[in-house]
PyMOL Python script that loads the backbone (N, CA, C, O; Angstrom):
from pymol import cmd

cmd.read_pdbstr("""\
ATOM      1  N   MET A   1      -2.169   7.971 -19.745  1.00  0.00           N
ATOM      2  CA  MET A   1      -2.575   8.110 -18.362  1.00  0.00           C
ATOM      3  C   MET A   1      -2.799   6.721 -17.780  1.00  0.00           C
ATOM      4  O   MET A   1      -3.408   5.849 -18.401  1.00  0.00           O
ATOM      5  N   PHE A   2      -2.288   6.547 -16.575  1.00  0.00           N
ATOM      6  CA  PHE A   2      -2.438   5.258 -15.916  1.00  0.00           C
ATOM      7  C   PHE A   2      -3.788   5.198 -15.210  1.00  0.00           C
ATOM      8  O   PHE A   2      -4.234   6.162 -14.588  1.00  0.00           O
ATOM      9  N   ILE A   3      -4.394   4.083 -15.323  1.00  0.00           N
ATOM     10  CA  ILE A   3      -5.646   3.862 -14.615  1.00  0.00           C
ATOM     11  C   ILE A   3      -5.356   2.893 -13.480  1.00  0.00           C
ATOM     12  O   ILE A   3      -4.918   1.764 -13.699  1.00  0.00           O
ATOM     13  N   PHE A   4      -5.605   3.347 -12.291  1.00  0.00           N
ATOM     14  CA  PHE A   4      -5.350   2.519 -11.126  1.00  0.00           C
ATOM     15  C   PHE A   4      -6.655   1.900 -10.657  1.00  0.00           C
ATOM     16  O   PHE A   4      -7.675   2.572 -10.510  1.00  0.00           O
ATOM     17  N   VAL A   5      -6.590   0.650 -10.437  1.00  0.00           N
ATOM     18  CA  VAL A   5      -7.777  -0.062  -9.988  1.00  0.00           C
ATOM     19  C   VAL A   5      -7.607  -0.383  -8.522  1.00  0.00           C
ATOM     20  O   VAL A   5      -6.681  -1.094  -8.132  1.00  0.00           O
ATOM     21  N   LYS A   6      -8.486   0.134  -7.730  1.00  0.00           N
ATOM     22  CA  LYS A   6      -8.479  -0.228  -6.314  1.00  0.00           C
ATOM     23  C   LYS A   6      -9.317  -1.478  -6.169  1.00  0.00           C
ATOM     24  O   LYS A   6     -10.489  -1.521  -6.541  1.00  0.00           O
ATOM     25  N   LYS A   7      -8.699  -2.460  -5.635  1.00  0.00           N
ATOM     26  CA  LYS A   7      -9.429  -3.696  -5.386  1.00  0.00           C
ATOM     27  C   LYS A   7     -10.032  -3.594  -3.995  1.00  0.00           C
ATOM     28  O   LYS A   7      -9.316  -3.530  -2.995  1.00  0.00           O
ATOM     29  N   ILE A   8     -11.318  -3.580  -3.947  1.00  0.00           N
ATOM     30  CA  ILE A   8     -11.992  -3.484  -2.666  1.00  0.00           C
ATOM     31  C   ILE A   8     -12.812  -4.747  -2.453  1.00  0.00           C
ATOM     32  O   ILE A   8     -13.674  -5.115  -3.251  1.00  0.00           O
ATOM     33  N   ILE A   9     -12.509  -5.369  -1.371  1.00  0.00           N
ATOM     34  CA  ILE A   9     -13.195  -6.619  -1.032  1.00  0.00           C
ATOM     35  C   ILE A   9     -14.022  -6.358   0.214  1.00  0.00           C
ATOM     36  O   ILE A   9     -13.514  -5.849   1.213  1.00  0.00           O
ATOM     37  N   ARG A  10     -15.252  -6.696   0.153  1.00  0.00           N
ATOM     38  CA  ARG A  10     -16.120  -6.479   1.310  1.00  0.00           C
ATOM     39  C   ARG A  10     -16.491  -7.821   1.939  1.00  0.00           C
ATOM     40  O   ARG A  10     -16.949  -8.751   1.276  1.00  0.00           O
ATOM     41  N   PHE A  11     -16.273  -7.871   3.221  1.00  0.00           N
ATOM     42  CA  PHE A  11     -16.631  -9.058   3.974  1.00  0.00           C
ATOM     43  C   PHE A  11     -17.828  -8.708   4.859  1.00  0.00           C
ATOM     44  O   PHE A  11     -17.773  -7.756   5.638  1.00  0.00           O
ATOM     45  N   ILE A  12     -18.860  -9.448   4.741  1.00  0.00           N
ATOM     46  CA  ILE A  12     -20.036  -9.202   5.564  1.00  0.00           C
ATOM     47  C   ILE A  12     -20.159 -10.343   6.569  1.00  0.00           C
ATOM     48  O   ILE A  12     -20.290 -11.507   6.190  1.00  0.00           O
ATOM     49  N   THR A  13     -20.117 -10.002   7.830  1.00  0.00           N
ATOM     50  CA  THR A  13     -20.231 -11.008   8.876  1.00  0.00           C
ATOM     51  C   THR A  13     -21.695 -11.217   9.228  1.00  0.00           C
ATOM     52  O   THR A  13     -22.581 -10.560   8.683  1.00  0.00           O
ATOM     53  N   HIS A  14     -21.928 -12.129  10.134  1.00  0.00           N
ATOM     54  CA  HIS A  14     -23.305 -12.428  10.543  1.00  0.00           C
ATOM     55  C   HIS A  14     -23.951 -11.240  11.246  1.00  0.00           C
ATOM     56  O   HIS A  14     -25.177 -11.184  11.342  1.00  0.00           O
ATOM     57  N   ASN A  15     -23.154 -10.285  11.743  1.00  0.00           N
ATOM     58  CA  ASN A  15     -23.693  -9.086  12.396  1.00  0.00           C
ATOM     59  C   ASN A  15     -23.876  -7.939  11.407  1.00  0.00           C
ATOM     60  O   ASN A  15     -24.109  -6.803  11.822  1.00  0.00           O
ATOM     61  N   THR A  16     -23.777  -8.210  10.131  1.00  0.00           N
ATOM     62  CA  THR A  16     -23.869  -7.238   9.039  1.00  0.00           C
ATOM     63  C   THR A  16     -22.828  -6.123   9.161  1.00  0.00           C
ATOM     64  O   THR A  16     -23.044  -5.004   8.697  1.00  0.00           O
ATOM     65  N   LEU A  17     -21.711  -6.441   9.785  1.00  0.00           N
ATOM     66  CA  LEU A  17     -20.605  -5.502   9.850  1.00  0.00           C
ATOM     67  C   LEU A  17     -19.839  -5.584   8.543  1.00  0.00           C
ATOM     68  O   LEU A  17     -19.490  -6.676   8.093  1.00  0.00           O
ATOM     69  N   ILE A  18     -19.576  -4.451   7.935  1.00  0.00           N
ATOM     70  CA  ILE A  18     -18.872  -4.426   6.660  1.00  0.00           C
ATOM     71  C   ILE A  18     -17.471  -3.880   6.895  1.00  0.00           C
ATOM     72  O   ILE A  18     -17.293  -2.800   7.458  1.00  0.00           O
ATOM     73  N   MET A  19     -16.486  -4.645   6.453  1.00  0.00           N
ATOM     74  CA  MET A  19     -15.104  -4.229   6.563  1.00  0.00           C
ATOM     75  C   MET A  19     -14.556  -4.101   5.151  1.00  0.00           C
ATOM     76  O   MET A  19     -14.639  -5.050   4.371  1.00  0.00           O
ATOM     77  N   THR A  20     -14.007  -2.969   4.815  1.00  0.00           N
ATOM     78  CA  THR A  20     -13.454  -2.753   3.491  1.00  0.00           C
ATOM     79  C   THR A  20     -11.943  -2.885   3.558  1.00  0.00           C
ATOM     80  O   THR A  20     -11.290  -2.242   4.380  1.00  0.00           O
ATOM     81  N   VAL A  21     -11.392  -3.721   2.692  1.00  0.00           N
ATOM     82  CA  VAL A  21      -9.955  -3.950   2.637  1.00  0.00           C
ATOM     83  C   VAL A  21      -9.444  -3.394   1.311  1.00  0.00           C
ATOM     84  O   VAL A  21      -9.940  -3.768   0.248  1.00  0.00           O
ATOM     85  N   THR A  22      -8.464  -2.511   1.367  1.00  0.00           N
ATOM     86  CA  THR A  22      -7.922  -1.915   0.159  1.00  0.00           C
ATOM     87  C   THR A  22      -6.513  -2.428  -0.081  1.00  0.00           C
ATOM     88  O   THR A  22      -5.684  -2.436   0.830  1.00  0.00           O
ATOM     89  N   VAL A  23      -6.248  -2.847  -1.281  1.00  0.00           N
ATOM     90  CA  VAL A  23      -4.906  -3.247  -1.690  1.00  0.00           C
ATOM     91  C   VAL A  23      -4.396  -2.187  -2.653  1.00  0.00           C
ATOM     92  O   VAL A  23      -5.161  -1.625  -3.437  1.00  0.00           O
ATOM     93  N   LYS A  24      -3.103  -1.920  -2.587  1.00  0.00           N
ATOM     94  CA  LYS A  24      -2.508  -0.911  -3.464  1.00  0.00           C
ATOM     95  C   LYS A  24      -1.326  -1.494  -4.203  1.00  0.00           C
ATOM     96  O   LYS A  24      -0.683  -2.436  -3.741  1.00  0.00           O
ATOM     97  N   THR A  25      -1.052  -0.921  -5.357  1.00  0.00           N
ATOM     98  CA  THR A  25       0.138  -1.309  -6.112  1.00  0.00           C
ATOM     99  C   THR A  25       1.336  -0.534  -5.574  1.00  0.00           C
ATOM    100  O   THR A  25       1.173   0.463  -4.870  1.00  0.00           O
ATOM    101  N   ARG A  26       2.525  -0.990  -5.903  1.00  0.00           N
ATOM    102  CA  ARG A  26       3.732  -0.270  -5.508  1.00  0.00           C
ATOM    103  C   ARG A  26       3.770   1.114  -6.152  1.00  0.00           C
ATOM    104  O   ARG A  26       4.278   2.064  -5.557  1.00  0.00           O
ATOM    105  N   PHE A  27       3.240   1.225  -7.349  1.00  0.00           N
ATOM    106  CA  PHE A  27       3.208   2.513  -8.041  1.00  0.00           C
ATOM    107  C   PHE A  27       2.344   3.509  -7.263  1.00  0.00           C
ATOM    108  O   PHE A  27       2.703   4.680  -7.137  1.00  0.00           O
ATOM    109  N   GLN A  28       1.218   3.048  -6.747  1.00  0.00           N
ATOM    110  CA  GLN A  28       0.338   3.914  -5.969  1.00  0.00           C
ATOM    111  C   GLN A  28       1.009   4.372  -4.673  1.00  0.00           C
ATOM    112  O   GLN A  28       0.921   5.544  -4.306  1.00  0.00           O
ATOM    113  N   VAL A  29       1.676   3.450  -3.984  1.00  0.00           N
ATOM    114  CA  VAL A  29       2.357   3.796  -2.738  1.00  0.00           C
ATOM    115  C   VAL A  29       3.511   4.754  -3.015  1.00  0.00           C
ATOM    116  O   VAL A  29       3.703   5.724  -2.282  1.00  0.00           O
ATOM    117  N   ALA A  30       4.274   4.488  -4.062  1.00  0.00           N
ATOM    118  CA  ALA A  30       5.384   5.378  -4.419  1.00  0.00           C
ATOM    119  C   ALA A  30       4.857   6.772  -4.749  1.00  0.00           C
ATOM    120  O   ALA A  30       5.461   7.771  -4.360  1.00  0.00           O
ATOM    121  N   ALA A  31       3.743   6.845  -5.458  1.00  0.00           N
ATOM    122  CA  ALA A  31       3.155   8.145  -5.803  1.00  0.00           C
ATOM    123  C   ALA A  31       2.718   8.891  -4.543  1.00  0.00           C
ATOM    124  O   ALA A  31       2.821  10.116  -4.486  1.00  0.00           O
ATOM    125  N   GLU A  32       2.238   8.172  -3.541  1.00  0.00           N
ATOM    126  CA  GLU A  32       1.845   8.811  -2.282  1.00  0.00           C
ATOM    127  C   GLU A  32       3.039   9.497  -1.619  1.00  0.00           C
ATOM    128  O   GLU A  32       2.907  10.581  -1.052  1.00  0.00           O
ATOM    129  N   TYR A  33       4.200   8.856  -1.697  1.00  0.00           N
ATOM    130  CA  TYR A  33       5.416   9.413  -1.098  1.00  0.00           C
ATOM    131  C   TYR A  33       6.134  10.389  -2.032  1.00  0.00           C
ATOM    132  O   TYR A  33       7.062  11.079  -1.609  1.00  0.00           O
ATOM    133  N   GLY A  34       5.714  10.451  -3.293  1.00  0.00           N
ATOM    134  CA  GLY A  34       6.367  11.339  -4.249  1.00  0.00           C
ATOM    135  C   GLY A  34       7.715  10.815  -4.709  1.00  0.00           C
ATOM    136  O   GLY A  34       8.618  11.595  -5.011  1.00  0.00           O
ATOM    137  N   ILE A  35       7.858   9.486  -4.763  1.00  0.00           N
ATOM    138  CA  ILE A  35       9.101   8.856  -5.180  1.00  0.00           C
ATOM    139  C   ILE A  35       8.808   7.882  -6.310  1.00  0.00           C
ATOM    140  O   ILE A  35       7.646   7.634  -6.634  1.00  0.00           O
ATOM    141  N   SER A  36       9.853   7.331  -6.910  1.00  0.00           N
ATOM    142  CA  SER A  36       9.668   6.340  -7.972  1.00  0.00           C
ATOM    143  C   SER A  36       9.485   4.948  -7.355  1.00  0.00           C
ATOM    144  O   SER A  36       9.786   4.724  -6.183  1.00  0.00           O
ATOM    145  N   VAL A  37       8.992   4.040  -8.165  1.00  0.00           N
ATOM    146  CA  VAL A  37       8.821   2.653  -7.711  1.00  0.00           C
ATOM    147  C   VAL A  37      10.188   2.060  -7.383  1.00  0.00           C
ATOM    148  O   VAL A  37      10.326   1.293  -6.430  1.00  0.00           O
ATOM    149  N   ARG A  38      11.177   2.412  -8.162  1.00  0.00           N
ATOM    150  CA  ARG A  38      12.532   1.904  -7.912  1.00  0.00           C
ATOM    151  C   ARG A  38      13.040   2.340  -6.530  1.00  0.00           C
ATOM    152  O   ARG A  38      13.641   1.547  -5.804  1.00  0.00           O
ATOM    153  N   THR A  39      12.793   3.597  -6.180  1.00  0.00           N
ATOM    154  CA  THR A  39      13.198   4.088  -4.867  1.00  0.00           C
ATOM    155  C   THR A  39      12.428   3.379  -3.768  1.00  0.00           C
ATOM    156  O   THR A  39      13.003   3.039  -2.734  1.00  0.00           O
ATOM    157  N   LEU A  40      11.137   3.150  -3.973  1.00  0.00           N
ATOM    158  CA  LEU A  40      10.341   2.416  -2.982  1.00  0.00           C
ATOM    159  C   LEU A  40      10.908   1.022  -2.779  1.00  0.00           C
ATOM    160  O   LEU A  40      11.025   0.558  -1.645  1.00  0.00           O
ATOM    161  N   ARG A  41      11.258   0.353  -3.863  1.00  0.00           N
ATOM    162  CA  ARG A  41      11.845  -0.986  -3.741  1.00  0.00           C
ATOM    163  C   ARG A  41      13.152  -0.947  -2.946  1.00  0.00           C
ATOM    164  O   ARG A  41      13.423  -1.842  -2.145  1.00  0.00           O
ATOM    165  N   ARG A  42      13.956   0.090  -3.170  1.00  0.00           N
ATOM    166  CA  ARG A  42      15.206   0.241  -2.396  1.00  0.00           C
ATOM    167  C   ARG A  42      14.904   0.450  -0.920  1.00  0.00           C
ATOM    168  O   ARG A  42      15.555  -0.141  -0.059  1.00  0.00           O
ATOM    169  N   TRP A  43      13.926   1.284  -0.629  1.00  0.00           N
ATOM    170  CA  TRP A  43      13.543   1.512   0.767  1.00  0.00           C
ATOM    171  C   TRP A  43      13.132   0.205   1.423  1.00  0.00           C
ATOM    172  O   TRP A  43      13.548  -0.094   2.542  1.00  0.00           O
ATOM    173  N   LEU A  44      12.315  -0.573   0.726  1.00  0.00           N
ATOM    174  CA  LEU A  44      11.837  -1.836   1.287  1.00  0.00           C
ATOM    175  C   LEU A  44      12.983  -2.815   1.493  1.00  0.00           C
ATOM    176  O   LEU A  44      13.031  -3.524   2.498  1.00  0.00           O
ATOM    177  N   LYS A  45      13.903  -2.853   0.538  1.00  0.00           N
ATOM    178  CA  LYS A  45      15.044  -3.768   0.650  1.00  0.00           C
ATOM    179  C   LYS A  45      15.958  -3.349   1.801  1.00  0.00           C
ATOM    180  O   LYS A  45      16.415  -4.194   2.571  1.00  0.00           O
ATOM    181  N   THR A  46      16.225  -2.053   1.919  1.00  0.00           N
ATOM    182  CA  THR A  46      17.108  -1.543   2.964  1.00  0.00           C
ATOM    183  C   THR A  46      16.520  -1.762   4.359  1.00  0.00           C
ATOM    184  O   THR A  46      17.239  -2.104   5.299  1.00  0.00           O
ATOM    185  N   SER A  47      15.220  -1.565   4.482  1.00  0.00           N
ATOM    186  CA  SER A  47      14.570  -1.702   5.788  1.00  0.00           C
ATOM    187  C   SER A  47      14.289  -3.151   6.156  1.00  0.00           C
ATOM    188  O   SER A  47      13.950  -3.448   7.301  1.00  0.00           O
ATOM    189  N   GLN A  48      14.429  -4.059   5.188  1.00  0.00           N
ATOM    190  CA  GLN A  48      14.211  -5.488   5.386  1.00  0.00           C
ATOM    191  C   GLN A  48      12.809  -5.798   5.910  1.00  0.00           C
ATOM    192  O   GLN A  48      12.625  -6.666   6.763  1.00  0.00           O
ATOM    193  N   LEU A  49      11.824  -5.068   5.379  1.00  0.00           N
ATOM    194  CA  LEU A  49      10.439  -5.353   5.743  1.00  0.00           C
ATOM    195  C   LEU A  49      10.005  -6.655   5.091  1.00  0.00           C
ATOM    196  O   LEU A  49      10.446  -6.992   3.992  1.00  0.00           O
ATOM    197  N   ASN A  50       9.151  -7.369   5.770  1.00  0.00           N
ATOM    198  CA  ASN A  50       8.654  -8.641   5.261  1.00  0.00           C
ATOM    199  C   ASN A  50       7.395  -8.398   4.421  1.00  0.00           C
ATOM    200  O   ASN A  50       6.281  -8.695   4.852  1.00  0.00           O
ATOM    201  N   VAL A  51       7.593  -7.853   3.212  1.00  0.00           N
ATOM    202  CA  VAL A  51       6.480  -7.628   2.285  1.00  0.00           C
ATOM    203  C   VAL A  51       6.710  -8.490   1.056  1.00  0.00           C
ATOM    204  O   VAL A  51       7.856  -8.780   0.713  1.00  0.00           O
ATOM    205  N   PRO A  52       5.635  -8.906   0.386  1.00  0.00           N
ATOM    206  CA  PRO A  52       5.799  -9.737  -0.803  1.00  0.00           C
ATOM    207  C   PRO A  52       6.598  -9.015  -1.882  1.00  0.00           C
ATOM    208  O   PRO A  52       6.467  -7.804  -2.060  1.00  0.00           O
ATOM    209  N   ALA A  53       7.421  -9.764  -2.593  1.00  0.00           N
ATOM    210  CA  ALA A  53       8.273  -9.169  -3.627  1.00  0.00           C
ATOM    211  C   ALA A  53       7.460  -8.745  -4.848  1.00  0.00           C
ATOM    212  O   ALA A  53       7.827  -7.789  -5.532  1.00  0.00           O
ATOM    213  N   TYR A  54       6.379  -9.434  -5.125  1.00  0.00           N
ATOM    214  CA  TYR A  54       5.569  -9.139  -6.301  1.00  0.00           C
ATOM    215  C   TYR A  54       4.101  -9.104  -5.925  1.00  0.00           C
ATOM    216  O   TYR A  54       3.704  -9.611  -4.875  1.00  0.00           O
ATOM    217  N   GLY A  55       3.310  -8.510  -6.779  1.00  0.00           N
ATOM    218  CA  GLY A  55       1.872  -8.459  -6.556  1.00  0.00           C
ATOM    219  C   GLY A  55       1.465  -7.240  -5.759  1.00  0.00           C
ATOM    220  O   GLY A  55       2.297  -6.422  -5.368  1.00  0.00           O
ATOM    221  N   ALA A  56       0.181  -7.138  -5.529  1.00  0.00           N
ATOM    222  CA  ALA A  56      -0.365  -6.003  -4.792  1.00  0.00           C
ATOM    223  C   ALA A  56       0.055  -6.052  -3.329  1.00  0.00           C
ATOM    224  O   ALA A  56       0.312  -7.119  -2.772  1.00  0.00           O
ATOM    225  N   LEU A  57       0.117  -4.880  -2.726  1.00  0.00           N
ATOM    226  CA  LEU A  57       0.446  -4.785  -1.310  1.00  0.00           C
ATOM    227  C   LEU A  57      -0.851  -4.865  -0.514  1.00  0.00           C
ATOM    228  O   LEU A  57      -1.744  -4.033  -0.672  1.00  0.00           O
ATOM    229  N   ASN A  58      -0.940  -5.868   0.335  1.00  0.00           N
ATOM    230  CA  ASN A  58      -2.144  -6.075   1.136  1.00  0.00           C
ATOM    231  C   ASN A  58      -2.148  -5.124   2.333  1.00  0.00           C
ATOM    232  O   ASN A  58      -1.142  -4.464   2.591  1.00  0.00           O
ATOM    233  N   PRO A  59      -3.249  -5.042   3.061  1.00  0.00           N
ATOM    234  CA  PRO A  59      -3.335  -4.112   4.189  1.00  0.00           C
ATOM    235  C   PRO A  59      -2.265  -4.319   5.259  1.00  0.00           C
ATOM    236  O   PRO A  59      -1.815  -3.348   5.867  1.00  0.00           O
ATOM    237  N   VAL A  60      -1.853  -5.546   5.498  1.00  0.00           N
ATOM    238  CA  VAL A  60      -0.806  -5.805   6.493  1.00  0.00           C
ATOM    239  C   VAL A  60       0.521  -5.209   6.019  1.00  0.00           C
ATOM    240  O   VAL A  60       1.234  -4.574   6.796  1.00  0.00           O
ATOM    241  N   SER A  61       0.849  -5.415   4.743  1.00  0.00           N
ATOM    242  CA  SER A  61       2.079  -4.858   4.181  1.00  0.00           C
ATOM    243  C   SER A  61       2.030  -3.334   4.187  1.00  0.00           C
ATOM    244  O   SER A  61       3.024  -2.682   4.508  1.00  0.00           O
ATOM    245  N   LEU A  62       0.883  -2.768   3.835  1.00  0.00           N
ATOM    246  CA  LEU A  62       0.736  -1.315   3.839  1.00  0.00           C
ATOM    247  C   LEU A  62       0.924  -0.748   5.244  1.00  0.00           C
ATOM    248  O   LEU A  62       1.551   0.297   5.416  1.00  0.00           O
ATOM    249  N   ALA A  63       0.381  -1.440   6.247  1.00  0.00           N
ATOM    250  CA  ALA A  63       0.534  -0.987   7.631  1.00  0.00           C
ATOM    251  C   ALA A  63       2.007  -0.993   8.043  1.00  0.00           C
ATOM    252  O   ALA A  63       2.467  -0.073   8.720  1.00  0.00           O
ATOM    253  N   LEU A  64       2.747  -2.028   7.634  1.00  0.00           N
ATOM    254  CA  LEU A  64       4.185  -2.086   7.937  1.00  0.00           C
ATOM    255  C   LEU A  64       4.937  -0.939   7.273  1.00  0.00           C
ATOM    256  O   LEU A  64       5.799  -0.312   7.889  1.00  0.00           O
ATOM    257  N   ILE A  65       4.606  -0.669   6.019  1.00  0.00           N
ATOM    258  CA  ILE A  65       5.273   0.412   5.277  1.00  0.00           C
ATOM    259  C   ILE A  65       4.982   1.755   5.935  1.00  0.00           C
ATOM    260  O   ILE A  65       5.899   2.545   6.160  1.00  0.00           O
ATOM    261  N   TYR A  66       3.709   2.022   6.248  1.00  0.00           N
ATOM    262  CA  TYR A  66       3.346   3.301   6.851  1.00  0.00           C
ATOM    263  C   TYR A  66       3.923   3.453   8.251  1.00  0.00           C
ATOM    264  O   TYR A  66       4.273   4.560   8.662  1.00  0.00           O
ATOM    265  N   LYS A  67       4.027   2.340   8.992  1.00  0.00           N
ATOM    266  CA  LYS A  67       4.611   2.393  10.335  1.00  0.00           C
ATOM    267  C   LYS A  67       6.110   2.696  10.261  1.00  0.00           C
ATOM    268  O   LYS A  67       6.640   3.455  11.073  1.00  0.00           O
ATOM    269  N   THR A  68       6.783   2.095   9.283  1.00  0.00           N
ATOM    270  CA  THR A  68       8.220   2.261   9.147  1.00  0.00           C
ATOM    271  C   THR A  68       8.603   3.630   8.592  1.00  0.00           C
ATOM    272  O   THR A  68       9.497   4.289   9.124  1.00  0.00           O
ATOM    273  N   PHE A  69       7.932   4.058   7.531  1.00  0.00           N
ATOM    274  CA  PHE A  69       8.313   5.295   6.845  1.00  0.00           C
ATOM    275  C   PHE A  69       7.407   6.474   7.179  1.00  0.00           C
ATOM    276  O   PHE A  69       7.643   7.586   6.708  1.00  0.00           O
ATOM    277  N   GLY A  70       6.390   6.247   7.975  1.00  0.00           N
ATOM    278  CA  GLY A  70       5.435   7.301   8.304  1.00  0.00           C
ATOM    279  C   GLY A  70       4.391   7.419   7.209  1.00  0.00           C
ATOM    280  O   GLY A  70       4.601   6.995   6.072  1.00  0.00           O
ATOM    281  N   HIS A  71       3.259   8.007   7.580  1.00  0.00           N
ATOM    282  CA  HIS A  71       2.208   8.198   6.578  1.00  0.00           C
ATOM    283  C   HIS A  71       2.623   9.325   5.640  1.00  0.00           C
ATOM    284  O   HIS A  71       3.118  10.357   6.091  1.00  0.00           O
ATOM    285  N   PRO A  72       2.425   9.133   4.343  1.00  0.00           N
ATOM    286  CA  PRO A  72       2.806  10.179   3.387  1.00  0.00           C
ATOM    287  C   PRO A  72       1.948  11.426   3.578  1.00  0.00           C
ATOM    288  O   PRO A  72       0.770  11.341   3.923  1.00  0.00           O
ATOM    289  N   ASP A  73       2.559  12.575   3.349  1.00  0.00           N
ATOM    290  CA  ASP A  73       1.850  13.832   3.441  1.00  0.00           C
ATOM    291  C   ASP A  73       1.001  14.009   2.192  1.00  0.00           C
ATOM    292  O   ASP A  73       1.546  14.024   1.089  1.00  0.00           O
ATOM    293  N   PRO A  74      -0.323  14.143   2.328  1.00  0.00           N
ATOM    294  CA  PRO A  74      -1.181  14.246   1.141  1.00  0.00           C
ATOM    295  C   PRO A  74      -0.842  15.463   0.280  1.00  0.00           C
ATOM    296  O   PRO A  74      -1.120  15.455  -0.919  1.00  0.00           O
ATOM    297  N   GLY A  75      -0.262  16.482   0.848  1.00  0.00           N
ATOM    298  CA  GLY A  75       0.068  17.688   0.090  1.00  0.00           C
ATOM    299  C   GLY A  75       1.322  17.551  -0.761  1.00  0.00           C
ATOM    300  O   GLY A  75       1.522  18.335  -1.689  1.00  0.00           O
ATOM    301  N   GLU A  76       2.179  16.561  -0.459  1.00  0.00           N
ATOM    302  CA  GLU A  76       3.441  16.420  -1.193  1.00  0.00           C
ATOM    303  C   GLU A  76       3.277  15.758  -2.547  1.00  0.00           C
ATOM    304  O   GLU A  76       3.938  16.151  -3.508  1.00  0.00           O
ATOM    305  N   ALA A  77       2.413  14.762  -2.643  1.00  0.00           N
ATOM    306  CA  ALA A  77       2.321  13.975  -3.871  1.00  0.00           C
ATOM    307  C   ALA A  77       1.663  14.712  -4.984  1.00  0.00           C
ATOM    308  O   ALA A  77       1.516  14.171  -6.080  1.00  0.00           O
TER     309      ALA A  77
END
""", "prot")
cmd.dss("prot")
cmd.show_as("cartoon", "prot")
cmd.util.cbc("prot")
cmd.orient("prot")
């Protein structure tokens, strides 16, 4: 069984506002869409999105992916 670690970074400003930033792996994003990581990589390559080739997907990259392919249906995965 795979153990996925969500990296959550909390930034506290001078107004005590807390913003939570979540980074996801490609495996996690692929699982959300119900596809393989290989298929996700093909989608990203075909769409020519400007996302990092390696490492975790940051919130900006995730927003681009969700905007381009739509938000995954929670019932499908």
